[in-house]
N, C-alpha and C positions, 0 to 999 in steps of 0.2 A: 514318203512315209508308208502310203498305202501301196506302193510298188514292191516293197520289199515284206511286208505284210501276207499280201498274195501269193509271192514268190514263195514263201514257207510253207502256204496251204499246197501249191501245186509241182513245188520244184522249181528248179530255175526254168526261165523263160526264154525262147528263141525263137528264129525263124522259120524253123522245120514243117511248118505248114502253112501253105498257101490259102489266105481270104478270097473267097471267090467276092466279096463285097468292097476289099480292100485291103490295103497294107496294115501290118501290126502295128500300134503305136507303141509299144514296149516291147524290146526284146534283148536276149543274150546269146553268147555263143554255147553257154553251157549245156543245153538240151532240156525238152522239157515239155515247150507247148508256145502257145503265142498269145498275144492280149490286143484288143482292140476296143475302142468306144462302142458301146450300143448304138447302131444305126436309129434306134426308135426314142432313146433316150441318152444322150451322151454323158451324163453322169454315171452310169451303170457300164462298169467293163464287163467285156466279152472274152472269157479265154476259152481258147481252143487246146485241149490237152490231148497226151495217149491217156487211155485207160490202163493204167497199171496200179501194182499194189492196192491200196486202201480206196483210190480212187475208182478203182474197177469195182469195186464193189458197190461206190456210190453211185455208178451208172446203173446198176442193176439191168433192167431190161430196156431202158430208155437212152435215148442219144444226147439229152443235157438235162441239167439240173438247177436250180438256183440256190444260192446260199444268201438268206436275209434274216433279220428278227434279233433278238436280244443276245447278245454276246457273238455275232457274227463280225467276221470282218468287214463284209460286205455291205450292202448289197452287191452282189455279183453273179454272172450265168456262166455255168462250164458246160462246154459241148464236147463231144467225142470228137478227138482228130480223124477217127479210122473212118467215120459217117462221111465228114467233110471230103475224104479223097476218093469216096465211092464216084465213079463214073457217070452214075444217074444224079447225084447232087450239085443242084443247083443254088443260085442266089434265093430264089423265093423258097427253095427248102431249108436254107439257114435262115433266112428271116421269119419263116413259119416258128421253127425253134425257139428263136429269140423273143417273138412276141408272144408265144406262149409262157415260156420261162419269166420273161419280164411281167407278165400279168400277174404270175404268183406273187412275185416281188410287190407290184403295186397294190394287189389285194391282202397280203400278209395271209396268205391262204394254199392250202396245198390241194383244193377242192379242182378238180381238172374241168369239169363242166365250166365253171364260173372261169377257170383261167383260159380255156377256148373260146368263150363268149369274149372276153374283154380283148384277147389277142385277137380276132375278128375284126374287133372294133379298133384297134389299133393301126391294122394293115390297112382296113380301110382309108382310115383318118390320115396316114402317112401315104396314101396312093399306091400302094404296093399291090396293086390288083393280082396279079400271077399269085404272089403268095396267099391274098386272101381266096381266091379260089381253090388253092390245093388245101388249105385247111379248112373250108367249108366243105369241101367233100371228104375229107376225113371226119369233121365233124357228123357229118350225115352218116358216116359209117360206124361211127362210134354209138350214135342214136339206135341204129337199126339192130345194132348186136348187145345191147345194153352195157357196152364197155364201159360207162361212167359209173356203174352201179359195181364194178368189179374191174376197176382198171387192170391189177397185176395179174389176172388172168387171161388179158388177150394177149 
């Protein structure tokens, strides 16, 4: 049931995107994206999709977003497939995106500072030290530039 509702939101699912952390758990041959269970909370699906149409507007300036709350089919996390294919993108980058979006879901909040702080804790608790170091570096950069006060201006 959830698979059908999710595919209605993001389009058909396929295996066109390779996951650094593992194989997709849901796929179809009609194109559109891939889905796997969240490595930090298996109850939350992670979708990697091409940023096309209305979905492109949803990404805006970010590489990922989360869907949660009243009326949502989710909760679930959506990640831009184009960033996953970048040569510099690693498992740690993927874990940072997932942890940050999962923090939004767990807090039911759009607050970026709180999401980063909880994401840091989640990464540390799960032993993902490389991802923790990446996010900590980004968090420090954001603090130094007042990014948390004006996240869309960055």
